[in-house]
gemmi code that builds the backbone of each chain (N, CA, C; Angstrom):
import gemmi

chains = {
    "A": [
        ("GLN", (-9.586, -6.456, -19.177), (-8.499, -6.505, -18.141), (-7.346, -5.605, -18.807)),
        ("VAL", (-6.296, -5.284, -17.781), (-5.250, -4.460, -18.196), (-4.350, -5.060, -19.269)),
        ("GLN", (-4.155, -4.415, -20.172), (-3.188, -4.759, -21.252), (-2.401, -3.626, -21.848)),
        ("LEU", (-1.128, -3.796, -22.220), (-0.346, -2.928, -22.894), (0.294, -3.642, -24.101)),
        ("MET", (0.338, -3.048, -25.202), (1.031, -3.739, -26.404), (1.804, -2.702, -27.105)),
        ("GLU", (3.079, -2.949, -27.254), (4.005, -2.164, -28.050), (3.972, -2.574, -29.605)),
        ("SER", (4.195, -1.705, -30.315), (4.209, -1.980, -31.757), (5.247, -0.901, -32.451)),
        ("GLY", (5.753, -1.419, -33.491), (6.811, -0.569, -34.113), (7.667, -1.423, -35.078)),
        ("PRO", (8.634, -0.822, -35.785), (9.477, -1.515, -36.764), (10.557, -2.441, -35.949)),
        ("GLY", (10.804, -3.630, -36.526), (11.873, -4.341, -35.878), (13.103, -4.045, -36.353)),
        ("LEU", (13.367, -3.268, -37.554), (14.702, -2.921, -37.865), (14.624, -1.356, -38.344)),
        ("VAL", (15.782, -0.674, -37.753), (15.871, 0.777, -38.068), (17.367, 0.870, -38.589)),
        ("GLN", (17.343, 1.816, -39.554), (18.712, 2.162, -40.025), (19.467, 3.026, -39.015)),
        ("PRO", (20.846, 2.881, -38.932), (21.531, 3.848, -38.125), (21.453, 5.247, -38.499)),
        ("SER", (21.271, 6.065, -37.433), (21.085, 7.600, -37.546), (19.634, 7.857, -37.839)),
        ("GLU", (18.785, 6.878, -38.000), (17.425, 7.100, -38.229), (16.624, 7.276, -36.906)),
        ("THR", (15.310, 7.544, -37.085), (14.436, 7.768, -35.831), (13.544, 6.546, -35.696)),
        ("LEU", (13.486, 6.181, -34.377), (12.745, 5.079, -33.971), (11.266, 5.573, -33.409)),
        ("SER", (10.221, 4.889, -34.006), (8.869, 5.308, -33.518), (8.154, 4.176, -32.923)),
        ("LEU", (7.766, 4.174, -31.715), (7.032, 3.023, -31.035), (5.715, 3.579, -30.596)),
        ("THR", (4.641, 2.594, -30.669), (3.405, 2.869, -30.053), (3.095, 1.933, -28.899)),
        ("CYS", (2.670, 2.438, -27.814), (2.115, 1.478, -26.793), (0.528, 1.652, -26.647)),
        ("THR", (-0.137, 0.694, -27.003), (-1.595, 0.834, -27.004), (-2.157, 0.161, -25.779)),
        ("VAL", (-2.849, 0.844, -24.930), (-3.228, 0.333, -23.652), (-4.779, 0.033, -23.655)),
        ("SER", (-5.289, -0.898, -22.772), (-6.648, -1.222, -22.619), (-6.764, -1.557, -21.130)),
        ("GLY", (-8.099, -1.392, -20.566), (-8.323, -1.767, -19.329), (-8.104, -0.655, -18.128)),
        ("PHE", (-7.537, 0.444, -18.684), (-7.332, 1.518, -17.752), (-7.079, 2.823, -18.655)),
        ("SER", (-7.183, 3.905, -17.888), (-7.178, 5.268, -18.467), (-5.796, 5.821, -18.466)),
        ("LEU", (-5.284, 6.432, -19.481), (-3.956, 7.101, -19.501), (-4.143, 8.385, -18.650)),
        ("THR", (-5.225, 8.952, -18.329), (-5.354, 10.051, -17.538), (-5.454, 9.695, -16.025)),
        ("SER", (-5.298, 8.411, -15.651), (-5.266, 7.931, -14.285), (-4.087, 7.154, -13.894)),
        ("TYR", (-3.211, 6.804, -15.019), (-2.147, 6.072, -14.595), (-0.956, 6.590, -15.496)),
        ("ASN", (0.254, 6.524, -14.860), (1.570, 6.905, -15.593), (1.831, 5.672, -16.347)),
        ("VAL", (2.399, 6.007, -17.545), (3.089, 4.940, -18.415), (4.524, 5.213, -18.627)),
        ("HIS", (5.424, 4.239, -18.303), (6.751, 4.296, -18.499), (7.231, 3.486, -19.738)),
        ("TRP", (8.460, 3.945, -20.308), (9.263, 3.138, -21.218), (10.483, 2.629, -20.560)),
        ("VAL", (10.828, 1.341, -20.722), (11.925, 0.715, -20.229), (12.575, -0.078, -21.374)),
        ("ARG", (13.838, -0.236, -21.412), (14.387, -1.065, -22.439), (15.416, -2.000, -21.763)),
        ("GLN", (15.768, -3.043, -22.645), (16.568, -4.170, -22.087), (17.410, -4.623, -23.222)),
        ("PRO", (18.676, -4.439, -23.292), (19.507, -5.112, -24.387), (19.507, -6.561, -24.191)),
        ("PRO", (19.792, -7.375, -25.184), (19.748, -8.739, -25.245), (20.624, -9.402, -24.161)),
        ("GLY", (20.011, -10.077, -23.113), (20.722, -10.736, -22.211), (21.326, -9.761, -20.982)),
        ("LYS", (20.743, -8.584, -21.009), (21.259, -7.540, -20.009), (20.056, -7.107, -19.140)),
        ("GLY", (20.463, -6.111, -18.395), (19.614, -5.481, -17.414), (18.545, -4.556, -18.010)),
        ("LEU", (17.829, -3.895, -17.026), (16.717, -2.993, -17.546), (17.168, -1.509, -17.424)),
        ("GLU", (16.901, -0.693, -18.298), (17.264, 0.731, -18.355), (15.828, 1.555, -18.474)),
        ("TRP", (15.539, 2.285, -17.474), (14.428, 3.214, -17.588), (14.648, 4.439, -18.620)),
        ("MET", (13.757, 4.542, -19.390), (13.865, 5.613, -20.533), (13.080, 6.866, -20.279)),
        ("GLY", (11.843, 6.665, -19.781), (11.122, 7.990, -19.569), (9.665, 7.537, -19.264)),
        ("VAL", (8.818, 8.708, -18.948), (7.533, 8.435, -18.426), (6.474, 9.405, -18.984)),
        ("MET", (5.271, 9.054, -19.187), (4.236, 9.899, -19.522), (3.435, 9.938, -18.328)),
        ("TRP", (3.415, 11.089, -17.685), (2.587, 11.217, -16.418), (1.132, 11.310, -16.803)),
        ("SER", (0.182, 10.910, -15.868), (-1.163, 10.879, -16.215), (-1.685, 12.316, -16.437)),
        ("GLY", (-1.134, 13.175, -15.947), (-1.535, 14.652, -16.160), (-0.948, 15.165, -17.483)),
        ("GLY", (-0.204, 14.449, -18.188), (0.250, 14.698, -19.635), (1.626, 15.259, -19.738)),
        ("SER", (2.392, 15.452, -18.665), (3.684, 15.822, -18.713), (4.610, 14.642, -18.880)),
        ("THR", (5.877, 14.958, -19.133), (6.899, 13.861, -19.344), (8.148, 14.074, -18.555)),
        ("ASP", (8.791, 12.956, -18.206), (10.333, 13.119, -17.702), (11.052, 12.030, -18.486)),
        ("TYR", (12.364, 12.320, -18.646), (13.217, 11.532, -19.425), (14.534, 11.218, -18.549)),
        ("ASN", (15.080, 9.928, -18.925), (16.398, 9.604, -18.615), (17.308, 10.662, -19.142)),
        ("SER", (18.187, 11.321, -18.228), (18.995, 12.332, -18.641), (20.005, 11.860, -19.828)),
        ("ALA", (20.296, 10.582, -19.829), (21.262, 10.068, -20.806), (20.725, 9.966, -22.084)),
        ("LEU", (19.382, 9.970, -22.079), (18.596, 9.898, -23.446), (17.817, 11.142, -23.825)),
        ("LYS", (17.846, 12.043, -22.898), (16.849, 13.115, -23.044), (17.010, 13.961, -24.396)),
        ("SER", (18.268, 14.097, -24.915), (18.465, 14.922, -26.043), (17.882, 14.143, -27.327)),
        ("ARG", (17.684, 13.002, -27.235), (17.171, 12.117, -28.323), (15.803, 11.683, -28.308)),
        ("LEU", (15.216, 11.728, -27.136), (13.893, 11.079, -26.785), (12.689, 11.944, -26.631)),
        ("SER", (11.571, 11.495, -27.149), (10.386, 12.282, -26.963), (9.232, 11.280, -26.734)),
        ("ILE", (8.424, 11.582, -25.794), (7.214, 10.724, -25.469), (6.062, 11.662, -25.492)),
        ("SER", (5.043, 11.074, -26.118), (3.706, 11.852, -26.287), (2.456, 10.838, -26.071)),
        ("ARG", (1.337, 11.307, -26.223), (0.281, 10.351, -26.087), (-1.039, 10.819, -26.801)),
        ("ASP", (-1.908, 10.036, -27.209), (-3.179, 10.372, -27.672), (-4.236, 9.629, -26.712)),
        ("THR", (-4.832, 10.377, -25.843), (-5.706, 9.698, -24.937), (-7.006, 9.209, -25.574)),
        ("SER", (-7.409, 9.760, -26.689), (-8.599, 9.234, -27.295), (-8.417, 7.992, -27.965)),
        ("LYS", (-7.048, 7.712, -28.267), (-6.806, 6.358, -28.873), (-6.074, 5.424, -27.831)),
        ("ASN", (-6.007, 5.884, -26.640), (-5.344, 5.094, -25.731), (-3.836, 4.631, -26.016)),
        ("GLN", (-3.223, 5.648, -26.532), (-1.804, 5.345, -27.102), (-0.793, 6.243, -26.502)),
        ("VAL", (0.367, 5.704, -26.092), (1.527, 6.516, -25.807), (2.651, 6.261, -26.896)),
        ("PHE", (3.327, 7.216, -27.171), (4.266, 7.159, -28.255), (5.660, 7.452, -27.822)),
        ("LEU", (6.710, 6.702, -28.368), (7.972, 7.043, -28.070), (8.748, 7.309, -29.351)),
        ("LYS", (9.493, 8.406, -29.360), (10.323, 8.696, -30.650), (11.729, 8.956, -30.122)),
        ("MET", (12.757, 8.266, -30.742), (14.097, 8.362, -30.383), (14.887, 8.589, -31.632)),
        ("ASN", (15.656, 9.594, -31.850), (16.386, 9.955, -32.931), (17.740, 9.422, -32.858)),
        ("SER", (18.627, 9.544, -33.978), (19.939, 9.291, -34.060), (20.312, 7.759, -33.451)),
        ("LEU", (19.624, 6.847, -33.927), (19.871, 5.560, -33.390), (21.181, 4.967, -33.756)),
        ("GLN", (21.702, 4.271, -32.776), (23.008, 3.618, -33.050), (22.929, 2.141, -32.680)),
        ("SER", (23.944, 1.361, -32.839), (23.818, -0.071, -32.657), (23.588, -0.390, -31.132)),
        ("GLU", (24.007, 0.498, -30.277), (23.781, 0.236, -28.919), (22.240, 0.448, -28.538)),
        ("ASP", (21.540, 0.972, -29.437), (20.030, 1.203, -29.126), (19.197, -0.071, -29.624)),
        ("THR", (20.133, -1.134, -30.049), (19.476, -2.590, -30.323), (19.012, -3.251, -29.098)),
        ("THR", (17.762, -3.320, -28.932), (17.348, -3.770, -27.524), (15.798, -4.041, -27.641)),
        ("THR", (15.246, -4.605, -26.573), (13.754, -4.784, -26.611), (13.305, -3.596, -25.746)),
        ("TYR", (12.202, -2.860, -26.244), (11.478, -1.879, -25.682), (10.221, -2.261, -25.162)),
        ("TYR", (9.957, -1.870, -23.845), (8.812, -2.244, -23.108), (8.146, -0.857, -22.652)),
        ("CYS", (6.739, -0.943, -22.773), (6.026, 0.005, -21.954), (5.384, -0.625, -20.770)),
        ("ALA", (5.204, 0.118, -19.684), (4.741, -0.482, -18.443), (3.900, 0.450, -17.660)),
        ("ARG", (2.886, -0.014, -17.061), (2.030, 0.805, -16.323), (2.612, 1.049, -14.802)),
        ("ASP", (2.446, 2.162, -14.272), (2.765, 2.423, -12.911), (1.556, 2.399, -12.067)),
        ("LYS", (1.616, 1.452, -11.076), (0.496, 1.205, -10.239), (0.456, 2.325, -9.149)),
        ("GLY", (1.547, 3.078, -9.002), (1.683, 4.126, -8.023), (3.017, 3.926, -7.358)),
        ("GLY", (3.671, 4.955, -7.093), (4.962, 4.946, -6.388), (6.095, 4.386, -7.344)),
        ("GLY", (5.900, 4.355, -8.585), (6.931, 3.943, -9.576), (7.129, 2.443, -9.533)),
        ("ASN", (5.956, 1.696, -9.256), (6.012, 0.336, -9.322), (5.231, -0.125, -10.502)),
        ("PHE", (5.929, -0.934, -11.304), (5.315, -1.280, -12.641), (4.592, -2.626, -12.642)),
        ("ASP", (3.179, -2.460, -12.626), (2.464, -3.794, -12.333), (2.107, -4.423, -13.622)),
        ("TYR", (1.939, -3.787, -14.698), (1.664, -4.430, -16.013), (2.635, -3.856, -17.085)),
        ("TRP", (3.189, -5.017, -17.752), (4.141, -4.637, -18.865), (3.542, -5.165, -20.274)),
        ("GLY", (3.824, -4.455, -21.314), (3.717, -4.959, -22.597), (4.611, -6.197, -22.837)),
        ("GLN", (4.442, -6.762, -24.014), (5.181, -7.992, -24.347), (6.577, -7.556, -24.884)),
        ("GLY", (6.662, -6.349, -25.265), (8.066, -5.894, -25.644), (8.166, -5.976, -27.178)),
        ("VAL", (8.943, -5.111, -27.712), (9.170, -5.085, -29.047), (10.718, -4.992, -29.296)),
        ("MET", (11.242, -5.884, -29.924), (12.670, -6.102, -30.241), (13.123, -5.173, -31.501)),
        ("VAL", (13.941, -4.186, -31.282), (14.282, -3.382, -32.331), (15.794, -3.625, -32.642)),
        ("THR", (16.158, -3.774, -33.885), (17.564, -3.889, -34.244), (17.993, -2.677, -35.104)),
        ("VAL", (19.116, -2.106, -34.780), (19.607, -1.022, -35.469), (20.707, -1.550, -36.319)),
        ("SER", (20.555, -1.509, -37.610), (21.404, -2.067, -38.621), (21.078, -1.566, -40.039)),
        ("SER", (22.171, -1.538, -40.811), (22.026, -1.174, -42.139), (21.809, -2.313, -43.043)),
    ],
    "B": [
        ("ASP", (22.712, 9.426, -9.981), (21.571, 8.390, -9.969), (21.905, 7.401, -8.727)),
        ("ILE", (20.855, 6.815, -8.194), (21.036, 5.750, -7.201), (21.552, 4.653, -7.870)),
        ("GLN", (22.581, 3.968, -7.368), (23.110, 2.598, -7.932), (22.397, 1.542, -6.936)),
        ("MET", (22.033, 0.478, -7.847), (21.520, -0.775, -7.029), (22.566, -1.884, -7.347)),
        ("THR", (23.198, -2.417, -6.293), (24.061, -3.438, -6.374), (23.414, -4.667, -6.042)),
        ("GLN", (23.252, -5.503, -6.849), (22.421, -6.787, -6.797), (23.433, -7.956, -6.666)),
        ("SER", (23.064, -8.918, -5.798), (23.904, -10.167, -5.718), (22.965, -11.261, -5.187)),
        ("PRO", (23.420, -12.476, -5.458), (24.477, -12.857, -6.460), (24.051, -12.646, -8.033)),
        ("ALA", (24.956, -12.714, -8.830), (24.616, -12.605, -10.382), (23.981, -13.993, -10.779)),
        ("SER", (24.294, -14.902, -10.143), (23.616, -16.292, -10.522), (23.538, -17.098, -9.222)),
        ("LEU", (22.661, -18.022, -9.366), (22.265, -18.771, -8.179), (21.675, -20.177, -8.699)),
        ("SER", (22.084, -21.182, -8.140), (21.565, -22.585, -8.440), (21.107, -23.221, -7.226)),
        ("ALA", (19.849, -23.675, -7.210), (19.269, -24.317, -5.989), (18.326, -25.465, -6.301)),
        ("SER", (18.075, -26.160, -5.442), (17.216, -27.351, -5.682), (15.731, -27.052, -5.392)),
        ("LEU", (14.755, -27.958, -5.722), (13.467, -27.808, -5.572), (13.195, -27.781, -4.030)),
        ("GLY", (12.407, -27.036, -3.528), (12.157, -27.028, -2.147), (13.060, -26.247, -1.348)),
        ("GLU", (14.116, -25.834, -1.818), (15.090, -25.011, -1.083), (14.590, -23.465, -0.815)),
        ("THR", (15.212, -22.865, 0.094), (15.008, -21.504, 0.232), (16.197, -20.697, -0.164)),
        ("VAL", (15.985, -19.703, -0.955), (16.999, -18.791, -1.468), (16.825, -17.345, -1.146)),
        ("SER", (17.815, -16.621, -1.205), (17.824, -15.105, -0.922), (18.654, -14.416, -1.916)),
        ("ILE", (18.084, -13.276, -2.436), (18.751, -12.354, -3.412), (18.827, -10.982, -2.636)),
        ("GLU", (19.838, -10.261, -2.811), (20.086, -9.041, -2.177), (20.267, -7.937, -3.059)),
        ("CYS", (19.852, -6.725, -2.744), (20.118, -5.544, -3.322), (20.576, -4.451, -2.306)),
        ("LEU", (21.706, -3.826, -2.650), (22.298, -2.830, -1.835), (22.023, -1.285, -2.550)),
        ("ALA", (21.313, -0.485, -2.053), (21.180, 0.789, -2.524), (22.410, 1.667, -2.067)),
        ("SER", (22.796, 2.516, -3.059), (23.957, 3.541, -2.838), (23.568, 4.644, -1.771)),
        ("GLU", (22.188, 4.886, -1.599), (21.791, 5.662, -0.517), (20.402, 5.308, -0.047)),
        ("ASP", (19.995, 5.923, 0.990), (18.589, 5.514, 1.502), (17.495, 5.719, 0.536)),
        ("ILE", (16.787, 4.639, 0.336), (15.597, 4.652, -0.545), (14.405, 4.575, 0.179)),
        ("TYR", (14.430, 4.577, 1.477), (13.102, 4.582, 2.289), (12.140, 3.579, 1.798)),
        ("SER", (12.617, 2.411, 1.722), (11.590, 1.213, 1.290), (11.058, 1.210, -0.081)),
        ("ASN", (11.513, 2.337, -0.928), (10.786, 2.276, -2.218), (11.663, 1.389, -3.112)),
        ("LEU", (11.399, 0.117, -3.000), (12.130, -0.918, -3.690), (11.114, -1.965, -4.137)),
        ("ALA", (11.273, -2.388, -5.383), (10.380, -3.333, -5.920), (11.237, -4.563, -6.413)),
        ("TRP", (10.681, -5.751, -6.496), (11.425, -6.858, -7.189), (10.525, -7.406, -8.288)),
        ("TYR", (11.268, -7.869, -9.351), (10.577, -8.291, -10.517), (11.211, -9.593, -10.875)),
        ("GLN", (10.215, -10.498, -11.494), (10.674, -11.815, -11.867), (10.621, -11.652, -13.553)),
        ("GLN", (11.626, -12.282, -14.241), (11.491, -12.265, -15.758), (11.700, -13.653, -16.200)),
        ("LYS", (10.893, -14.291, -16.933), (11.232, -15.542, -17.457), (11.657, -15.334, -18.886)),
        ("PRO", (12.457, -16.265, -19.469), (13.028, -16.111, -20.884), (12.087, -15.855, -21.846)),
        ("GLY", (12.241, -14.754, -22.670), (11.502, -14.232, -23.649), (10.115, -13.520, -23.278)),
        ("LYS", (10.049, -13.324, -21.868), (8.895, -12.672, -21.542), (9.177, -11.419, -20.705)),
        ("SER", (8.191, -10.533, -20.455), (8.376, -9.301, -19.856), (8.446, -9.350, -18.317)),
        ("PRO", (9.070, -8.466, -17.523), (9.082, -8.685, -16.187), (7.801, -8.609, -15.481)),
        ("GLN", (7.777, -9.303, -14.302), (6.468, -9.331, -13.610), (6.715, -8.819, -12.126)),
        ("LEU", (5.956, -7.880, -11.553), (6.064, -7.373, -10.343), (5.819, -8.398, -9.220)),
        ("LEU", (6.696, -8.603, -8.327), (6.492, -9.587, -7.247), (6.111, -8.931, -5.902)),
        ("ILE", (7.103, -7.802, -5.627), (7.033, -7.199, -4.361), (7.224, -5.671, -4.641)),
        ("TYR", (6.610, -4.888, -3.888), (6.682, -3.427, -3.963), (6.742, -2.805, -2.549)),
        ("TYR", (7.326, -1.675, -2.524), (7.571, -1.072, -1.124), (8.251, -2.031, -0.160)),
        ("ALA", (9.210, -2.778, -0.699), (10.173, -3.569, -0.018), (9.487, -4.849, 0.417)),
        ("SER", (8.229, -4.900, 0.807), (7.729, -6.092, 1.486), (6.336, -6.321, 1.150)),
        ("SER", (5.566, -5.543, 0.356), (4.216, -5.674, -0.078), (4.099, -6.760, -1.242)),
        ("LEU", (3.277, -7.755, -1.062), (3.174, -8.843, -2.021), (2.071, -8.404, -3.070)),
        ("GLN", (2.467, -8.309, -4.307), (1.620, -7.920, -5.501), (0.592, -9.002, -5.571)),
        ("ASP", (-0.490, -8.553, -5.953), (-1.712, -9.551, -5.999), (-1.342, -10.717, -6.946)),
        ("GLY", (-1.710, -11.910, -6.505), (-1.488, -13.067, -7.376), (-0.125, -13.664, -7.226)),
        ("VAL", (0.688, -13.075, -6.474), (2.041, -13.587, -6.345), (1.964, -14.653, -5.167)),
        ("PRO", (2.568, -15.769, -5.313), (2.491, -16.884, -4.254), (3.141, -16.320, -2.906)),
        ("SER", (2.663, -16.627, -1.867), (3.185, -16.278, -0.424), (4.585, -16.745, -0.227)),
        ("ARG", (5.216, -17.678, -1.033), (6.438, -18.142, -0.771), (7.466, -17.030, -1.178)),
        ("PHE", (7.048, -16.103, -1.831), (8.007, -14.899, -2.049), (7.725, -13.824, -0.980)),
        ("SER", (8.768, -13.331, -0.401), (8.743, -12.192, 0.543), (9.832, -11.298, 0.435)),
        ("GLY", (9.768, -10.081, 0.913), (10.773, -9.167, 0.837), (11.092, -8.610, 2.200)),
        ("SER", (12.351, -8.155, 2.461), (12.598, -7.492, 3.690), (13.705, -6.374, 3.444)),
        ("GLU", (14.004, -5.639, 4.491), (15.026, -4.570, 4.429), (15.841, -4.463, 5.756)),
        ("SER", (16.978, -4.019, 5.484), (17.787, -3.662, 6.714), (18.743, -2.430, 6.284)),
        ("GLY", (18.314, -1.382, 6.692), (19.027, -0.131, 6.151), (18.934, -0.029, 4.711)),
        ("THR", (19.965, 0.051, 4.079), (20.055, 0.196, 2.494), (20.096, -1.104, 1.967)),
        ("GLN", (20.011, -2.239, 2.638), (20.063, -3.546, 2.062), (18.749, -4.161, 2.041)),
        ("TYR", (18.361, -4.675, 0.790), (16.999, -5.240, 0.533), (17.118, -6.730, 0.125)),
        ("SER", (16.207, -7.463, 0.592), (16.298, -8.899, 0.258), (15.001, -9.442, -0.311)),
        ("LEU", (15.192, -10.332, -1.208), (14.073, -11.154, -1.800), (14.275, -12.594, -1.244)),
        ("GLU", (13.370, -13.143, -0.683), (13.483, -14.557, -0.260), (12.330, -15.396, -0.894)),
        ("ILE", (12.828, -16.441, -1.434), (11.875, -17.528, -2.077), (11.920, -18.784, -1.353)),
        ("ASN", (10.917, -19.103, -0.657), (10.812, -20.273, 0.163), (10.332, -21.432, -0.804)),
        ("SER", (10.574, -22.726, -0.502), (10.209, -23.912, -1.080), (10.085, -23.772, -2.548)),
        ("LEU", (11.286, -23.559, -3.222), (11.606, -23.427, -4.621), (10.683, -24.362, -5.425)),
        ("GLN", (10.026, -23.724, -6.364), (9.357, -24.524, -7.474), (9.857, -24.371, -8.798)),
        ("PRO", (9.603, -25.324, -9.695), (10.164, -25.247, -11.110), (9.941, -24.003, -11.741)),
        ("GLU", (8.680, -23.326, -11.535), (8.367, -22.170, -12.248), (9.093, -20.978, -11.652)),
        ("ASP", (9.827, -21.159, -10.593), (10.609, -19.913, -10.042), (11.888, -19.677, -10.824)),
        ("GLU", (12.288, -20.468, -11.753), (13.407, -20.409, -12.494), (13.278, -19.064, -13.356)),
        ("GLY", (14.303, -18.322, -13.483), (14.311, -17.013, -14.246), (15.300, -16.042, -13.613)),
        ("ASP", (15.127, -14.804, -14.248), (15.867, -13.668, -13.780), (15.027, -12.883, -12.852)),
        ("TYR", (15.848, -12.275, -11.801), (15.157, -11.498, -10.874), (15.933, -10.121, -10.772)),
        ("PHE", (15.107, -9.049, -10.723), (15.608, -7.694, -10.755), (15.089, -6.770, -9.467)),
        ("CYS", (15.853, -5.959, -8.983), (15.270, -5.113, -7.992), (15.250, -3.665, -8.702)),
        ("GLN", (14.417, -2.780, -8.189), (14.346, -1.524, -8.727), (13.917, -0.509, -7.693)),
        ("GLN", (14.674, 0.670, -7.679), (14.305, 1.657, -6.659), (13.432, 2.682, -7.398)),
        ("SER", (12.567, 3.276, -6.633), (11.723, 4.342, -7.122), (11.670, 5.559, -6.251)),
        ("TYR", (12.668, 5.612, -5.342), (12.674, 6.776, -4.399), (12.949, 8.045, -5.124)),
        ("LYS", (14.068, 7.959, -5.896), (14.497, 9.130, -6.556), (14.532, 8.821, -8.115)),
        ("PHE", (14.385, 10.047, -8.894), (14.466, 9.878, -10.330), (15.904, 9.872, -10.792)),
        ("PRO", (16.341, 9.199, -11.706), (15.545, 8.109, -12.434), (15.289, 6.780, -11.703)),
        ("PRO", (14.292, 6.136, -11.937), (14.173, 4.820, -11.405), (15.372, 3.963, -11.900)),
        ("THR", (15.980, 3.224, -11.100), (17.143, 2.475, -11.407), (17.008, 1.044, -11.010)),
        ("PHE", (17.587, 0.020, -11.888), (17.437, -1.360, -11.541), (18.763, -1.969, -11.139)),
        ("GLY", (18.675, -3.089, -10.496), (19.855, -3.830, -10.199), (20.198, -4.651, -11.535)),
        ("ALA", (21.467, -5.230, -11.483), (21.828, -5.950, -12.706), (21.177, -7.252, -12.965)),
        ("GLY", (20.592, -7.771, -11.820), (19.803, -9.009, -12.066), (20.416, -10.154, -11.420)),
        ("THR", (19.730, -11.091, -11.084), (20.190, -12.485, -10.654), (19.462, -13.473, -11.498)),
        ("LYS", (20.227, -14.512, -12.036), (19.691, -15.637, -12.698), (19.591, -16.747, -11.770)),
        ("LEU", (18.394, -17.316, -11.625), (18.058, -18.359, -10.675), (17.808, -19.587, -11.521)),
        ("GLU", (18.619, -20.651, -11.306), (18.449, -21.823, -11.982), (18.159, -22.943, -11.018)),
        ("LEU", (17.339, -23.948, -11.270), (17.075, -25.097, -10.444), (18.084, -26.270, -10.830)),
        ("LYS", (18.678, -26.851, -9.845), (19.554, -28.013, -10.193), (18.804, -29.185, -10.624)),
    ],
}
model = gemmi.Model(1)
for chain_id, residues in chains.items():
    chain = gemmi.Chain(chain_id)
    for i, (resn, *xyz) in enumerate(residues, 1):
        res = gemmi.Residue()
        res.name, res.seqid = resn, gemmi.SeqId(i, " ")
        for name, pos in zip(("N", "CA", "C"), xyz):
            atom = gemmi.Atom()
            atom.name, atom.element = name, gemmi.Element(name[0])
            atom.pos, atom.b_iso = gemmi.Position(*pos), 0.0
            res.add_atom(atom)
        chain.add_residue(res)
    model.add_chain(chain)
structure = gemmi.Structure()
structure.add_model(model)
structure.setup_entities()
């Protein structure tokens, strides 16, 4: 069945780089787009970026200068890297599959990242 | 970016009641609107896409409609498991944007 699972450090130092991995199963990264979405505690959802099935990427313009998304199709993994982390980047990060048309039908369980020294 | 104005911010209703949540788009999004439910500590789940299409496995008491740039999620015959947060999301233009959310509590 379709599954996505985020992994990464729970704590990152300010100004450091965050590296997260989204490992997927039950579908092919070359057939579906995978998005990254984040959610501060008790707040709404913010779209971060997308790895298109064809291998290209798009980013939220507010994060574009700090954000990079890549993938390894042989390992069924999508990677997120974001540099210069600050306290406002303390949030839960999700990866989500796009069933088509930008509708996210499967989500990972999320990984909570705290930016603190 | 397209702004999604969601209302109400919170809602309290009784079992068996019918409730409605609204999202107003800042411009025409041509039915490219999805609704998600999120329970505490869990990831969002897709309920409705393309404004009124029910996602597989979602109970039929959930329905979506639209009128111009106003989109609505209606939940009929409220059940205990319907408690949670609800978000709308437009996918017509990049970047995808979400409403601020509605917290639904059962009395």
